[in-house]
C-alpha positions in Angstrom: 167.6 -35.6 88.2 164.3 -33.9 89.3 163.9 -32.3 85.9 164.4 -35.5 83.9 161.2 -36.6 82.3 160.6 -40.3 81.4 160.1 -41.1 77.8 159.4 -44.0 75.5 161.6 -44.7 72.6 161.7 -47.6 70.1 164.8 -49.8 70.1 166.0 -53.0 68.5 167.9 -55.6 70.5 171.1 -56.8 68.7 173.3 -59.2 70.6 173.8 -57.7 74.0 173.0 -54.1 72.9 169.7 -52.1 72.6 170.0 -49.9 69.6 167.8 -46.8 70.0 166.0 -45.5 67.0 166.4 -41.9 68.2 168.9 -40.1 70.5 168.1 -39.4 74.1 168.8 -36.1 75.9 171.1 -37.6 78.5 174.5 -36.6 79.9 177.5 -38.8 79.3 177.6 -41.6 81.9 174.1 -40.7 83.3 172.5 -43.7 84.9 168.9 -44.4 84.0 166.3 -47.1 84.6 165.4 -49.3 81.6 162.0 -51.0 81.4 161.7 -53.4 78.5 158.3 -53.9 77.0 158.3 -56.1 73.8 156.3 -54.6 71.0 153.3 -56.5 69.7 154.0 -59.0 66.9 151.5 -57.1 64.7 153.8 -54.1 64.8 156.2 -54.4 61.8 159.7 -53.0 62.0 159.8 -49.2 61.4 161.0 -49.6 57.8 158.1 -51.8 56.7 154.6 -50.7 55.8 151.8 -52.7 57.6 149.6 -54.7 55.3 145.9 -53.7 54.9 144.9 -56.8 56.9 147.2 -55.7 59.8 145.8 -52.2 59.7 142.2 -53.5 59.8 143.0 -55.9 62.6 144.5 -53.1 64.7 141.6 -50.7 63.9 139.1 -53.3 65.0 140.7 -53.3 68.5 140.3 -49.5 69.0 137.3 -49.8 71.4 138.2 -53.2 72.8 137.4 -53.4 76.5 135.3 -50.2 76.6 131.7 -50.0 77.6 129.1 -48.7 75.1 128.8 -45.5 77.1 132.6 -45.0 76.9 132.5 -45.6 73.2 129.6 -43.1 72.8 131.6 -40.5 74.7 134.7 -40.9 72.6 132.7 -40.7 69.4 130.9 -37.6 70.7 134.2 -35.8 71.5 135.8 -36.9 68.2 132.9 -35.7 66.1 132.5 -32.3 67.9 134.0 -29.9 65.4 132.7 -26.7 67.1 136.1 -25.7 68.4 137.9 -26.1 65.1 137.2 -22.5 63.9 136.9 -20.7 67.2 138.5 -17.3 67.6 142.1 -17.4 68.9 143.2 -14.7 71.3 
C-alpha cells in the first residue's frame, strides 16, 4: 500500500452507489478510504457546457481571498514568457 497514490476522481451518486467517471488502478477487493466532497452547484454535470454567465462568475473568483501582493506575483509569473523558447538540453 506504500506505493498507492491518492487521487481525485469525479463520481455521480445513484441510489446507494457511487458511479466513477473513470476507472481506478486498484486491485480487486482492495480496500480504500473514500472522502466525499460535494461539487459546487455552479459545476454542471460533465456532459453539459457551462453558460457564459457561469464561466464569468467562476472567473471573477480566481483571485478571491488573495492579497494584492499575491495577485501581483501570480500575474508576474503568468506573464513571464522568457522560458517559452529556451534551449532544451
